[in-house]
C-alpha positions, 0 to 999 in steps of 0.5 A: 698489874699492868704488863710492862716492856723493858727499856735499856739505854746506854749513857755515859756513867757521869750523865747517869750519876747526875741524873739519878742524884737530881731525881732523888733530890726531887723524890722520884727514881730514874724509872718514874722520871723516864715514864714522866718523859714519855708520858709527856712526850705523847701529851705534847706530841714531841719533846716535852721541853724547849731545846736550847743551844749555848745555855750552859747546862749548870744554868738550866739544872739550877733554874729548874732546881730553884723553880721546883724548890719554890713551888714545893714551898706552896705545895701545901697551900696551893689548890689540889688541882694545881698543875705544878709541871705547867708552872714549871714550864711557864717559869722555865720559858720565861727565864730562857726567853730572858736569856735568849733576849739578852744574848741576841746580837 
């Protein structure tokens, strides 16, 4: 077994609960989500997602959940090498680009 290191993070209880609920809905635990974040940060060479100011949290969560659900429906018919993370990122970028364009003054 690979050697591991302990990471402790202080979070607001409601933030932790909301995130754990979301992770459960998509079939992963919190530790797996954190590991994915770290690995993607290394691959991207920075934060592995776009950070936007002024977009309500509920919109981001709903968009991500909807995109994930759409991809899950096609999981059985997609090729084995299909990169759903890349596709999720593309969908998210497209949605936020539309949002940003509609809110520019």
